[in-house]
KELUMZA-729553 format. One line per 10 residues: number of its first residue (from 1); for each residue x, y, z of C-alpha. Coordinates in steps of 0.2 Angstrom, whole numbers, plus 5000, padded with zeros to 4 digits. Each point is the difference from the previous one (the first is absolute). Layout:
BEGIN
NUM = X/Y/Z ~ ...
END
This chain:
BEGIN
1 = 5527/5487/5617 ~ 5001/4992/4983 ~ 5002/4982/5006 ~ 5017/4998/4991 ~ 5015/4991/5005 ~ 5017/5007/4994 ~ 5001/4986/4986 ~ 4982/5004/4995 ~ 5004/5019/4998 ~ 5014/4995/4988
11 = 4989/4990/4990 ~ 4987/5013/5000 ~ 5012/5014/4995 ~ 5006/4989/4985 ~ 4982/4996/4996 ~ 4995/5018/4999 ~ 5015/5004/4989 ~ 4995/4986/4988 ~ 4982/5005/5000 ~ 5002/5019/4999
21 = 4995/5000/4981 ~ 4985/4988/5001 ~ 4982/5006/5001 ~ 4998/4990/5016 ~ 5013/5002/5014 ~ 5006/4986/5011 ~ 4990/4999/5016 ~ 5008/4994/5016 ~ 4988/4986/5006 ~ 5002/5001/5018
31 = 4997/5019/5003 ~ 4983/5000/5006 ~ 5000/5018/5006 ~ 5007/5009/5015 ~ 4988/4994/5013 ~ 4998/4982/4994 ~ 5019/4999/4999 ~ 5002/5005/5018 ~ 4986/4988/5006 ~ 5010/4986/4991
41 = 5016/5004/5009 ~ 4992/5002/5018 ~ 4987/4986/4998 ~ 5011/4987/4992 ~ 4988/4997/4985 ~ 5005/4985/4989 ~ 5005/4982/5003 ~ 5019/5003/4997 ~ 4999/4993/4982 ~ 4986/5011/4992
51 = 4995/5018/5003 ~ 4985/5010/4994 ~ 5003/5009/4984 ~ 4991/5013/4990 ~ 4984/4995/4991 ~ 5008/5004/4983 ~ 5015/4989/5003 ~ 5004/4982/5006 ~ 5012/4991/5012 ~ 5012/4998/4986
61 = 5000/5017/4991 ~ 5017/5005/5008 ~ 5008/4983/4996 ~ 4995/5001/4982 ~ 5007/5018/4999 ~ 5017/4994/5008 ~ 5001/4985/4988 ~ 4997/5012/4985 ~ 5014/5012/5007 ~ 5012/4985/5000
71 = 4996/4995/4982 ~ 5002/5018/4995 ~ 5016/5002/5008 ~ 5007/4985/4992 ~ 4998/5007/4983 ~ 5007/5017/5003
END
């Protein structure tokens, strides 16, 4: 329903914890809403390398967040 793999949900959980005090929360780029998410699952949207993302994100939003989490964890 949220267009998330298990690994992505772990990244998202850490992102929300990191961003909880910021004015702008982290937005998961692949959650396009319940109906659109189901359409993607059943209609096979995407070419296997890229998928539609929210208009306020880009294809690398989640990747940048994961890299920031890795840098942050190295200094703790």
